[in-house]
Backbone bond lengths (Angstrom), bond angles and torsions (degrees), N, CA, C in turn:
res aa  C-N    CA-C-N  psi(-1)  N-CA   C-N-CA  omega(-1)  CA-C   N-CA-C  phi
1 K - - - 1.447 - - 1.527 108.78 -
2 N 1.355 115.52 134.79 1.467 123.01 175.49 1.524 113.72 56.78
3 N 1.347 116.70 43.11 1.456 121.44 179.99 1.516 110.43 -80.38
4 I 1.337 117.28 134.33 1.461 120.73 178.94 1.533 112.02 -110.06
5 G 1.333 117.86 6.79 1.456 121.89 177.53 1.516 111.77 -77.27
6 E 1.341 115.74 178.81 1.457 120.09 -179.53 1.530 111.43 -63.15
7 D 1.315 117.49 -42.68 1.464 122.57 176.34 1.525 107.93 -129.79
8 S 1.321 117.30 138.34 1.470 118.56 175.44 1.516 110.14 -64.98
9 I 1.340 116.06 -41.13 1.458 120.73 173.19 1.520 107.07 -141.43
10 N 1.343 115.86 133.37 1.457 121.66 178.08 1.524 107.71 -127.02
11 I 1.316 115.94 116.59 1.457 122.13 -179.90 1.525 106.57 -107.54
12 V 1.342 116.32 123.95 1.457 121.18 -175.63 1.525 110.12 -124.11
13 G 1.329 116.07 124.50 1.451 122.02 173.29 1.514 115.13 55.49
14 S 1.309 117.27 35.78 1.463 121.37 -175.58 1.522 111.43 -126.64
15 N 1.323 114.85 155.80 1.459 121.18 169.22 1.519 106.30 -96.91
16 S 1.333 117.39 124.15 1.463 121.05 -173.94 1.517 111.43 -130.53
17 I 1.331 114.81 148.19 1.456 122.32 172.96 1.524 106.92 -126.45
18 I 1.334 116.15 126.75 1.463 121.28 179.47 1.525 107.71 -124.07
19 E 1.318 116.23 128.57 1.471 120.09 179.17 1.520 111.04 -90.83
20 N 1.308 117.83 -57.67 1.462 122.48 -177.39 1.525 107.30 -146.29
21 F 1.340 116.11 112.12 1.462 121.05 -173.23 1.520 109.13 -135.15
22 T 1.333 116.77 135.88 1.464 121.49 179.37 1.515 110.00 -130.80
23 V 1.332 115.74 134.96 1.464 122.56 173.28 1.521 106.61 -116.36
24 I 1.339 116.18 128.35 1.462 121.58 178.78 1.526 108.50 -125.11
25 N 1.330 116.37 128.22 1.465 123.95 176.31 1.527 112.88 60.57
26 S 1.324 115.23 65.67 1.462 121.68 175.14 1.523 108.51 -93.03
27 Q 1.320 116.91 127.48 1.465 120.15 -178.97 1.527 111.66 -67.29
28 S 1.308 117.56 -35.55 1.461 121.75 -179.26 1.532 108.86 -123.63
29 D 1.344 118.51 -131.47 1.463 120.45 178.00 1.525 109.56 -66.93
30 A 1.315 116.11 139.01 1.470 119.42 177.16 1.522 110.08 -77.26
31 I 1.338 117.34 -51.27 1.462 122.14 -179.89 1.524 108.06 -132.07
32 D 1.323 116.12 128.27 1.460 122.30 178.39 1.527 107.75 -125.37
33 L 1.324 116.78 119.84 1.458 122.53 -179.17 1.521 108.36 -116.48
34 D 1.333 116.39 116.45 1.458 122.05 -178.60 1.521 110.46 -115.43
35 F 1.328 116.43 116.67 1.461 124.04 173.02 1.526 112.36 52.84
36 G 1.327 114.96 46.26 1.452 120.66 179.70 1.516 111.34 -133.60
37 K 1.313 114.11 -177.86 1.468 121.87 175.53 1.517 106.90 -125.47
38 I 1.344 114.73 137.06 1.460 119.16 178.54 1.520 109.31 -138.70
39 V 1.310 115.23 137.62 1.459 123.65 171.45 1.522 105.36 -120.57
40 F 1.346 116.81 128.70 1.465 118.16 -178.98 1.518 111.37 -138.46
41 D 1.337 114.21 154.77 1.457 120.66 174.84 1.526 109.53 -93.29
42 K 1.342 117.25 -56.42 1.462 120.08 -178.34 1.526 109.87 -146.07
43 I 1.339 114.55 127.90 1.465 121.65 174.54 1.515 107.36 -128.41
44 T 1.326 115.83 131.97 1.464 122.37 -178.16 1.528 109.41 -127.70
45 C 1.314 115.59 143.58 1.467 120.56 176.36 1.522 109.16 -138.92
46 K 1.326 115.19 134.59 1.462 121.39 171.90 1.519 107.76 -126.02
47 N 1.323 115.85 123.03 1.462 123.72 175.80 1.525 113.03 70.81
48 S 1.324 114.79 86.35 1.461 121.78 176.01 1.522 108.74 -116.74
49 G 1.329 116.75 127.84 1.460 121.80 -178.81 1.512 114.05 -74.93
50 N 1.311 118.08 -11.36 1.461 122.24 177.60 1.533 107.77 -141.09
51 D 1.341 117.73 -127.81 1.461 120.44 178.70 1.517 110.17 -77.66
52 Y 1.323 115.47 150.19 1.458 120.44 175.71 1.525 109.44 -84.42
53 F 1.328 118.37 -57.87 1.465 122.09 -178.98 1.523 107.09 -125.93
54 D 1.326 116.71 110.62 1.460 123.86 -174.09 1.526 108.66 -117.59
55 T 1.348 117.30 126.12 1.457 120.18 179.04 1.516 111.23 -125.32
56 S 1.317 115.13 151.07 1.460 123.33 171.67 1.522 107.42 -136.40
57 G 1.325 116.98 121.86 1.447 121.71 176.32 1.512 114.41 53.82
58 S 1.312 117.96 40.17 1.465 122.26 -172.19 1.522 112.65 -121.53
59 I 1.323 114.33 163.20 1.466 122.14 175.54 1.520 107.38 -116.24
60 V 1.336 115.87 125.70 1.466 121.44 -176.80 1.524 108.94 -128.37
61 K 1.328 115.08 132.50 1.468 120.87 172.67 1.523 106.60 -134.69
62 G 1.360 116.49 119.29 1.453 118.37 -175.78 1.508 113.95 -146.52
63 N 1.324 114.83 166.17 1.458 121.77 179.48 1.521 112.38 -96.86
64 I 1.336 118.30 -62.78 1.471 121.40 -173.06 1.523 109.80 -127.57
65 L 1.335 115.37 126.63 1.459 123.19 175.90 1.522 107.14 -125.92
66 K 1.337 116.83 116.34 1.464 121.32 -178.44 1.519 109.37 -123.47
67 G 1.333 115.85 134.34 1.453 120.08 178.39 1.504 112.22 -141.56
68 E 1.330 115.17 143.52 1.460 121.36 179.66 1.522 109.41 -140.69
69 N 1.331 116.16 136.51 1.460 123.12 179.69 1.527 111.32 61.08
70 V 1.341 114.90 64.17 1.463 122.23 -179.44 1.530 108.20 -109.62
71 S 1.330 116.33 119.95 1.462 120.99 -175.34 1.520 114.10 -68.41
72 D 1.329 117.71 -28.66 1.462 119.89 -179.32 1.536 109.63 -122.13
73 K 1.319 118.86 -110.27 1.456 121.58 -173.27 1.530 111.70 -102.21
74 L 1.322 116.16 134.07 1.465 121.18 172.99 1.528 108.58 -64.19
75 G 1.320 117.46 -49.04 1.459 122.98 174.52 1.506 109.58 -128.88
76 S 1.325 116.92 117.37 1.459 122.97 177.96 1.518 107.15 -115.77
77 F 1.340 116.28 99.61 1.451 121.47 -170.88 1.523 109.55 -112.07
78 G 1.337 117.12 115.61 1.453 119.99 -173.31 1.508 115.48 -139.27
79 E 1.328 113.50 175.56 1.458 124.29 175.79 1.527 112.83 53.71
80 G 1.311 116.05 51.81 1.460 121.15 175.24 1.511 115.28 73.70
81 S 1.317 117.66 27.70 1.461 120.85 177.29 1.532 110.65 -71.35
82 D 1.321 115.32 150.74 1.469 122.93 177.11 1.530 106.77 -120.12
83 I 1.339 116.48 110.21 1.463 122.39 -170.27 1.529 110.10 -118.59
84 K 1.347 116.21 129.22 1.468 121.77 173.82 1.526 107.11 -135.40
85 I 1.336 115.51 112.73 1.469 120.94 -178.98 1.522 108.09 -131.10
86 K 1.334 116.41 134.53 1.462 120.60 -177.87 1.522 112.90 -73.96
87 N 1.336 118.55 -47.36 1.463 120.30 -172.83 1.531 110.42 -140.73
88 I 1.342 115.60 126.07 1.465 121.68 177.07 1.514 108.76 -123.51
89 N 1.335 116.09 133.85 1.464 122.72 174.47 1.519 108.44 -128.73
90 G 1.324 116.09 127.74 1.452 120.49 178.84 1.509 111.33 -133.75
91 K 1.333 115.37 141.96 1.462 120.73 180.00 1.529 108.61 -141.90
92 N 1.331 115.76 133.92 1.467 122.45 179.37 1.527 110.91 58.72
93 I 1.333 114.42 64.51 1.460 121.12 -177.85 1.521 110.09 -129.69
94 N 1.315 116.05 159.12 1.456 120.12 176.08 1.535 110.18 -79.50
95 I 1.338 116.63 -58.00 1.460 122.15 -178.56 1.520 108.66 -126.69
96 G 1.326 116.93 131.85 1.462 121.12 179.42 1.512 111.47 -67.89
97 L 1.331 117.51 -75.36 1.454 122.36 -179.16 1.518 110.13 -127.77
98 A 1.322 116.06 136.86 1.457 122.10 172.34 1.520 108.03 -123.96
99 S 1.328 115.59 121.50 1.465 121.75 173.21 1.510 106.12 -112.02
100 K 1.325 114.83 118.75 1.464 118.18 -174.90 1.522 110.55 -138.13
101 D 1.309 113.91 156.39 1.468 121.13 170.62 1.527 113.32 56.52
102 G 1.332 115.22 55.45 1.450 121.08 173.39 1.514 115.88 79.66
103 S 1.306 118.63 14.34 1.467 121.47 -179.70 1.523 111.21 -85.59
104 K 1.317 114.76 149.62 1.463 122.43 177.48 1.516 107.92 -119.96
105 V 1.343 116.31 122.16 1.469 122.03 -175.40 1.526 108.37 -122.44
106 L 1.322 116.32 120.09 1.459 122.60 178.76 1.525 108.27 -119.45
107 I 1.334 116.48 119.42 1.456 122.97 -177.80 1.523 108.43 -122.40
108 D 1.331 117.08 126.99 1.463 119.83 178.33 1.524 111.21 -71.60
109 E 1.341 117.42 -45.53 1.466 120.92 -176.61 1.519 109.28 -148.88
110 I 1.333 116.60 138.23 1.456 120.71 179.81 1.521 110.32 -142.13
111 S 1.325 115.14 144.40 1.457 122.50 174.85 1.525 107.55 -136.44
112 L 1.326 116.22 126.91 1.465 122.15 178.34 1.517 109.34 -125.22
113 I 1.322 116.34 135.07 1.466 121.98 177.66 1.523 108.01 -128.74
114 N 1.314 116.21 129.89 1.458 123.43 177.79 1.534 111.82 59.03
115 Y 1.322 115.38 81.64 1.462 123.80 -177.77 1.525 108.74 -138.52
116 N 1.329 116.88 165.35 1.461 121.37 173.74 1.533 111.61 -95.76
117 I 1.327 116.46 -46.84 1.466 122.68 -179.83 1.528 107.10 -129.87
118 P 1.339 118.73 122.92 1.466 118.27 -178.27 1.534 112.59 -74.61
119 F 1.354 117.49 -48.67 1.461 121.77 -175.84 1.515 109.17 -141.72
120 A 1.336 115.85 146.10 1.461 121.05 175.53 1.522 108.95 -143.28
121 S 1.330 116.28 129.84 1.462 122.82 177.59 1.524 106.77 -126.91
122 Y 1.349 116.42 116.88 1.461 120.65 -170.20 1.527 110.43 -161.28
123 N 1.328 115.25 179.38 1.459 121.66 174.61 1.520 109.25 -115.52
124 K 1.315 115.75 124.85 1.460 121.57 173.76 1.527 109.48 -95.13
125 K 1.326 115.50 -35.21 1.461 122.04 179.83 1.526 107.73 -117.50
126 F 1.331 116.27 118.80 1.463 121.81 -169.33 1.529 114.34 -62.40
127 F 1.325 119.56 -22.14 1.462 121.75 -174.79 1.525 113.58 -83.97
128 F 1.337 118.06 -2.15 1.461 121.10 175.16 1.519 110.15 -93.89
129 G 1.319 116.34 161.06 1.460 121.83 179.60 1.514 112.94 -79.50
130 N 1.315 114.63 -164.82 1.463 122.57 -176.46 1.521 111.63 -77.29
131 S 1.315 115.36 154.22 1.461 122.69 -178.68 1.523 110.79 -112.89
132 L 1.330 114.67 161.10 1.455 120.55 -176.31 1.523 109.88 -144.48
133 I 1.326 115.88 138.99 1.463 122.90 165.83 1.518 106.00 -123.64
134 E 1.332 115.90 127.32 1.460 120.87 175.82 1.524 108.07 -125.46
135 I 1.336 115.39 119.03 1.455 123.00 179.26 1.523 107.42 -109.73
136 R 1.323 117.01 119.80 1.470 119.95 -177.73 1.521 112.75 -81.97
137 N 1.336 118.29 -35.85 1.458 121.05 -177.52 1.523 108.81 -137.62
138 L 1.318 115.29 125.04 1.460 121.34 -176.41 1.514 108.98 -146.61
139 N 1.317 116.10 133.03 1.457 121.13 173.56 1.520 107.34 -85.91
140 Y 1.324 117.04 107.17 1.466 121.28 -176.57 1.519 112.74 -62.44
141 N 1.317 117.85 -18.85 1.463 119.91 -178.84 1.527 112.61 -65.42
142 N 1.345 117.10 -25.07 1.456 117.27 -178.36 1.526 113.32 -110.35
143 I 1.342 118.39 9.40 1.463 121.76 178.39 1.525 109.37 -125.39
144 D 1.325 115.85 124.67 1.460 121.85 176.41 1.532 108.10 -88.39
145 L 1.331 116.49 103.84 1.453 121.69 -176.11 1.523 112.75 -63.42
146 E 1.312 117.20 -23.45 1.468 120.68 178.78 1.532 112.48 -69.30
147 K 1.310 117.37 -16.95 1.463 121.24 -179.13 1.529 113.47 -92.75
148 I 1.336 117.79 -1.22 1.460 121.14 178.47 1.521 109.12 -71.64
149 L 1.333 116.49 137.10 1.459 122.17 179.37 1.528 109.88 -112.50
150 V 1.340 116.14 122.26 1.455 121.84 178.80 1.522 107.93 -136.81
151 S 1.327 116.21 122.18 1.467 118.71 177.15 1.529 109.74 -91.94
152 D 1.323 115.78 166.09 1.459 121.41 -179.78 1.523 110.93 -53.29
153 Y 1.311 115.12 141.37 1.469 125.18 177.73 1.529 113.50 72.44
154 N 1.301 119.01 -0.20 1.457 123.48 174.73 1.520 107.58 -108.47
155 N 1.349 116.63 163.56 1.456 118.59 -172.40 1.520 113.15 -140.50
156 V 1.330 113.99 148.91 1.458 122.83 168.02 1.525 106.37 -132.06
157 F 1.344 115.64 125.09 1.459 122.33 175.22 1.521 107.87 -116.15
158 I 1.333 116.33 131.61 1.460 121.75 177.26 1.522 107.27 -124.78
159 K 1.326 115.89 119.76 1.470 121.82 -176.89 1.530 110.93 50.47
160 N 1.326 116.58 48.46 1.464 125.39 178.53 1.523 114.68 65.68
161 K 1.328 117.33 9.76 1.459 120.36 177.47 1.529 108.58 -108.62
162 K 1.324 114.93 129.26 1.462 120.23 -178.48 1.524 109.91 -74.98
163 Y 1.333 115.02 129.55 1.458 120.08 176.42 1.518 107.23 -81.16
164 E 1.317 117.66 118.84 1.463 122.59 -167.27 1.523 116.22 -92.52
165 T 1.312 118.95 -23.96 1.462 119.35 -175.33 1.521 109.87 -67.23
166 K 1.314 116.02 126.92 1.466 121.61 -178.08 1.519 109.99 -117.77
167 S 1.316 115.12 146.52 1.460 122.79 171.84 1.515 107.14 -122.56
168 S 1.302 116.50 156.31 1.460 117.41 177.01 1.528 108.88 -67.85
169 N 1.303 115.40 149.69 1.454 120.95 179.28 1.530 110.28 -57.82
170 K 1.320 116.20 -38.76 1.470 121.92 -179.22 1.536 111.04 -61.47
171 K 1.326 117.25 -42.78 1.465 121.22 178.84 1.527 111.23 -65.80
172 I 1.330 115.83 -40.68 1.464 119.62 179.28 1.524 110.11 -63.85
173 L 1.314 117.13 -45.33 1.472 120.18 179.48 1.516 111.90 -60.40
174 K 1.333 117.25 -37.60 1.475 120.06 177.34 1.524 112.19 -65.81
175 K 1.351 116.94 -36.65 1.459 120.45 178.39 1.534 111.93 -70.60
176 I 1.313 115.55 -41.86 1.460 120.40 -174.99 1.531 112.39 -81.33
177 Y 1.326 116.43 -36.30 1.471 121.45 -178.29 1.529 108.94 -123.20
178 P 1.332 118.99 67.81 1.456 121.64 -173.25 1.537 114.18 -64.81
179 N 1.290 118.28 -22.81 1.467 120.92 -177.32 1.521 113.37 -96.92
180 S 1.343 116.96 9.48 1.471 119.88 -178.56 1.497 111.74 -95.33
């Protein structure tokens, strides 16, 4: 609660199990997982100044991920991460899910309310492979499909249907990282 460090929690190169964890008022990333494995039941975050759940080269398997008032990405999954989460709920966020740099993200069910970009699949670092987001169950009433960002060679599948609209990687990077 009320962490002013770079990450409220940073797990590096570890195997972790989390049952019920809450982060409140994180100045930067709420949870940062680098080159580790995590299994969780429920993780909640309220008020994150940057990303809520940020991974690099990690394996994640979880049940419930809830986030509210996230300044950047609810889930920022990169550098070849393998993500499987059953249920995600996000409210008042900038970006719902970002799969980048060879990451594979599989979500059984997701609900987003009040967001700028629901999903983005792209390359930030050119030396990584293609990324994927696969959403098995989605209520189209609360997701604007026109706001999904997918660059060439990356993919977003929603209910087994491939999302076809593509943007150049350069345009996506400008939208997601406008100050870079």
